[in-house]
Every structure is written in C-alpha cells, then in structure tokens.
N, C-alpha and C positions, 0 to 999 in steps of 0.2 A: 505493501501501499502505499500511499504518497502524501506526505503530507509535510504544514513545517514541522520544526524540531525545535528545545532547547539547549539554549546551549550553555553550559556548566558558567563557562567563564565567556564575558561581556566579548563578540567579536571575534573570540576566538571559535575558526569552525571546525576544526578538530574535536573538541570538546560537547558534538554535537552528541543529543542523546532522543531517541523517537518518543514521541511523546501522543496518547491517545487524545480524538478530538471530536468532540459530536456529529464532525461532517466528516470523517476519513472515508466515507463511503461516497460522499460527492465530489470532495477535492482531489480523488486517485480516480473518477468516471472522468473528469475535465483532463487530467493530464493523458489516460489513455485517447481519448477523442484526441489529444492535440497528436502523440504519435498513430493512431488510426492515418490520420490529416497528412502527414510528415511521409509514412510508408506510402500514400497514396501520389503522394505529390516527388519522390525521390526514389519509392522501390530500397527503400535502405533496409538490410536485416536486421541492424539496430532496433531501429524504431518498431520491427514487425516481433524481433522479440520484447521490446519495451511494455508493448501493448498489450502479445501475449502474455506476460508476465504478472503481468499489473490487475487483470481479467481474472485470474486467480485469487486476486486474495479478494476481489467483491464475490465472486462465487465461493469465497471461506468466509464472509459477512451473511450472508443464505447457510449454509451448511451449519455451521457453529451453532446458530441459537437448537437448532431441533427441531424447528420450529417451520410448516411450510407454507411456502414463499415470507418468509421472514426474515428479511438482512437485520446484522445489528449496526448499531452505529460505528461498530470500532472493537478490537478486542484487546487484549494483552495478555503475555505470558503471566504466570504468577510474581514473580523474580521483578517485572517491570510497572515502572510510574505510571499509576495510574488517576483522573481527575476522581473529586471525591463528590459530585454533583452527579446526580441520573442513577439511575434500577440497572446493574452489575448484580447479573448472574454466573455461578461457577459451571461450567463445565462441569460430566460426572466423573472424570476421574480428576479433579481440581487443582492441573496446572495451565489454566487459563480461563477468562472469564469473559464473557461480554458485553457490552454495554445495548439495553432496550430502547425501549420508549422511540421507536425513530420515527425520523417525521419525513415530512412531504421532501424536504430539505435533500434527503437522500433516494427516495424514490427519483425524481426529477435527474438525479444524477445517475443511478443506475440507467431507466428509461432515455435519457439521452443517447449516453454512449451504447449501448445496447442495438438502436437503430445503426449506429455510425462503422462499431464494429462487424457486423451484419454487413453493411454493406460492401466495405474498405478492404478488411483483410480477406486474403486469399481463397475463393473456395475451394482450390483441389484438396483442402484437406475438410472437411466436415466435422469432422470435430468439432473446430472454435464454432462453426456454427448453431450445432446440434445444443452445446452448452450455455449458447447464449437462449438459444428457442427454449431450453426447458427454466433459465432463468424466468425471462419474461414472464411466460403463461404461467410458473408457479406464484409468480410476486400478483399476476393478474388475477387469476382464479384467489387470493388469502383475497384480494379486495371485491371481489362479486362477492365470495359468499359469508362475508359480513355486513352486506347492505353499503358496499361502495367507502366502506374504511379499512382501515391497515390495520387486524390483530395481530397482539404480539402473546409475548409469556402469561401465561393463566387462562389467555382468552379472551384480554382484554384490550379493546381498540386504546391506541397509541392518543396522546394528545393532544400531537400535529398531524394526523395522520387519517383528516376527515376529510372525506369528498361527498355527504351524502345530502340529498333535499332536507331532510329532517339535521340534519345539522346548520347547514346552511340561515334556518328558521332562529336557530338562538344569536343571541345577541354578537357573541364571537365570529361566530359562522357568516352572519350577512352580510359583515367587513372581510371575511376571507372569501367568498362567494364567486369572485370573476376568475381571479388568478388558480381558486384551488376545483373550475373545472375547467377552466384549461387546461391545468394540471390533468386531472383522469381521464380528460379525451384524448389525449396527445398518449400517455401512454396505454390506454387502449388501443389504438392507432399502431403503437409500436407495434405492443402486441400479437394484433392481427397480422402485421408487416413482417415480421420473425418466424411466424407459427403458421399462416393460410388458414386457422380455425375461424369461419366464419362469424363464428359464436362473440366473439369481440366486436369483429366489425356491426354487429347486428343490434347488441350493446350501445355501440358506441353512434350510432343511427340512431337511436330510440332515445339513449340521453340529449341529444340534439333535440328531436321532432317532439319526442312528450315530452320533455321531463325541463329543456329549456336550458342545457347547458350553456349553448355554444349565443343562444340570443343574452344572456347574464354575461358569459365575454367581452360580444360587444360594447353593452350599455354599461359595463366594468370599468371599459379600460378607455373611454369616453369624457370620465369623469374623474381623470388620476388628480389626486392631491397636490398642495404646493410641494416643494423639497423642504420647506421646513419642518411639516409633517412625513413627510417619503419613507420608506424602508426599504434597503438600497439591498436588502438579503431578497425580499418579492420581488426587486426590481431583476435579480437575477436569475429568480428560476423564473421570473417571465419568460424570458428573451430565451433564456435555455429550451423553453416548452412550446416555443415559438419557430421554433429551428427545425426538428423535425416533423413537428402539423402539416408544414408546410410542406415538406417535402414528400409525404404520407399522401396526403391529402388533397384528389384528382376531382371532386366534385366540385364544377365552375363559380357554385351557389355557395358555396361553404369557402371556399377561397377565398371572395370574395369577402366573406364577414373576418377570416381572423387574419387578410391584409390589411382590413381596416381597420382593427384592433392592435395589430403590430407598428402601423403608419404612426397610429394617435401614442403608441408606450415611446416607438422613437424619437417621436417630434418633442415628448415632454423631456426624454432625456438627451435632447442633440446638443445642448451644450456642455453634458459631459465629455466631448469626442473619444469616446469609449470603441477600441478598434471593434470589441468582438460585439457592443448592439452594432454599431455600423454596418459591419459585415452582413451579420444573423440579417438587420435589415435587409440590404440589399439585395442578399440571394433570395431572402424568403416574400418581395413582393419588385423585383425587377429594380425599382427606385436609379435611377442616376443618381441622384442631387444627397447621396449617404455621408456626405462630410467625410469623403476621400482623402483629402490632404489633413484633416484632424488624426485622423484615425492611424494618420501614416506617423504623422509629428508626437503620437504619444506614443505608440512602436520607439521611436527610435528617442526619445528622452525616460524610456525605465530605465533604471538605474541596473546596472550587472553584477554589485550589490545590494542582493539580497538580503543582510542583516537589519532587524526593524532598531534603528537607533531611533532614538527619541529625537522628536523631531519638534520644535519652535515656529511659528508663525505669527501670532497673535499679538507677537509685538512691530513686525513689518507698515508701515508708512506706505509702501507702494502696492499694498495689498487690499481691496475697497471690500469694505463688508457689508454683512448683511444688514437688513436693518430687522429682521426677523433669527431667532436664534433657531438652533437643530431641535431633533426632537428632546434633546438632553440638557435643554436650555441652554443649552453655551454658543458663543459667537462663532460664526461662519466666513468662512469668502461667499463673495458677489459671486466671481466668478471661478470657476474651477480648477486649484493648485496643478501647474505643470508637474508629472508624475518623480522631475529628479529634485524638485521639492517639495512634494507632501510624506506623508507618513508614507513603507512599505505595509500596501495592503493589497487585501484582494478586491474583486470585483465587487464586493456584496458588503463595501464599505462605504461610508460617505464622501466624495473627492476633494469638498469644500472644507473639508475638516479641518482647524487650524494646526492644530499642536494632536501629539500623540505618540503611541507605542512604548516600548519597554526595554530600554535602557542598553539596550544591543545582548538583549538574554533570548533572543528567539531570531529564526532567521527562515525568509521564505521560499516555498521550494520552486518559483518559478512560474510556475502554470499559466497565471494571469497572463503570462508573455508569451508565452509558446502554443496555444491555444487559439487566440485571434491571430499569433503570426503563419501559420500552418494554415488556416483555414484560410488568409485571403489567398499562401501560396495556393492550396490545393484548388482555389476557384479561383485565379489569376484575378485579379482584381485590380492590380495595381501594376499595370506594365510587365514586362516578363522577370 
C-alpha cells in the first residue's frame, strides 16, 4: 500500500516509518491509477509491476476483514504503529488488526481504480481482470444486499457508507445526497463494466429513473456552497466519481446530465488551477477551455521535496486575504496559493489555507503529482 509516512527525525527521509491512515485504500488506489496511466502511455514494465503489486494491497484490504465485500480502511502488524481512533479488529491469529467503519472515501478509491486497471493493464493474463471483477462484484453486492449501504463488522452499517433513500431523508443525508448519489451510480456502472452482470446495470437504471438519483446529482451540483463552507475532500470524491461514469455511460441523455453537473463543479473549482480537476473535466466533457495553462503551471510548481515542512503565509503582505474565513474560522487567501509556496498536501485539502503542516515530521508519497501528470500524458492533453 502507498501513503505518506512518519519521520522520526524532521526532514530525515531515512527515518521514515509506515503509518496507518483512515484512507489507505483511497491513496493506494490513486497511485495504482497513476501507474496504470503510465503503463498505458509508455509500456513501462516498472509501471506494470507497481500497479500489480499495489492492487494486491487493495485485495488484502478486502480479504483481511473476512466480511464479503467489505474493505478495511487499513491494516497493521501487531508490532506496527497505528492510530488510536476508529474501530480496530484483530484477525483470528492476532498477528494483524484491521481498521473498520469504512467510508465512501475508500469505496470511491477502489471503484475509481477498478475500471482504470481493468481497461489499461494487459488483457493477455486474465488473472488481473478476474481479481478486479471479483472485488468489484463483492463490494457492489454488499451495498445491494444492505439496501445501498455498506455493512461491516457485526453487520453494522458504517457511519459514512450510506447511499440509500432512507439516509437521504435524514438531516445529514440530505446534505450528502447529491455526492452520495453520484458515488453509488458510478460504482454500479463500474461493477457492470468489469463484470458484464446486467443486474448491476438494471439497478443503476432503476436508481436513476425511479428513485431520482441522477436528477439529485444535477440539482445538487448546481447549488454548490461558497469556498468558505466547501468540503475539499468531497470535491475530490466528486471529480473521482465523474471520471469513470463518463467513461462508461453511453446514453446521450444521461451523459448530458452528468456533463452538466461536472461543468458546474469545475466552474466552482476553476480558480484552484488543479490539474487533476482540469483534466477530468476535459476528458469527461470534451471542453477545450479547461485551463490547460493553469494546470500545467501547477504541475511545474509542485516541489520535488514532499516533506511536510511548516509553512507560514499569514504574515505576507502580497497575498490578498478573503473577507470570509474558512470552515475552521481561520483566515484564508482570496486566490489559490501556488504549490511551491503552500503546505504540502493532497488534493483533498484547502489550497487557499495560509499556514500549516507538521514541522517536517511527515513526508507525502507524491501521487497528487503523478496521477494528473500521467493522465495528461495518456490523453496527450498538452502537446507531445
């Protein structure tokens, strides 16, 4: 698995230690996707090996729980360091334990890469495709068998793995409904694509036509909140969900609705100059005005040093400040801060944040550069 690491001594890469994370499955999935695009663009044996090795990590997240179609958030050896929050469960021999209460973040990551790996890795060896097919079908069946909710340890529905109409009628669910509707639709579309099981396609169509899942997406993404109250993690999950569903949805009516929702999301995020958002928008809609130069500038300015050095920008006189604070009540920049001047972070954090990071005690894995870079190379978006 791939994720950021803890440094025992600030700035000393050789002192790094693996660290469990709530979203080990998501971050590993994005790395696999990057390596799949690299393999498809270059036929690199190294990229193929990396993708196949890390796919085994995803399958291990599924198998270690012993619960059909339920992936762990993370797992650790009994001698390894793990956080103290969340729900940890020992495997029978007590050599390892795994973290439960898996969220939609994990499912989005898994299904995002299931389709990409299925399409881009070599098809001569069906073993890779068969493993992807089994994983996707098992998770989709878990959702279906529990009323479009994810059930984990003890048969309990997880806190943030709820995609049902009943959940959407609750206070929290009403707010989550547009994104969660999109997530469930794309997961079912991927499950059908990799398995050919028409029951997933029929469920997908029924959710749209009878239960209003796609109209809920288009309406919700036409009313996005201001950046001061925006959840950047949800923004990431939305872009990751739009990419696969627009790869596989061939009905012109449904495609137009998805593309309209994606366009609204991209216009909301355009000022971030985020290359992954820009490229997903271009590939999904065919739009030519996707801020190609801003995306390229961002890629060029991402530093090679992935250490989480503490960054202070709040004292700068050259940064215009927003009149409104962020969700945490902190001051933020009016314009996105260039990557080489802001905190090292993945794409799920606020690029307008002024200060942050951990004094050089963590190091990022760099996938937030690799995925948009190789996506750009694969689609040949900016010249040769």
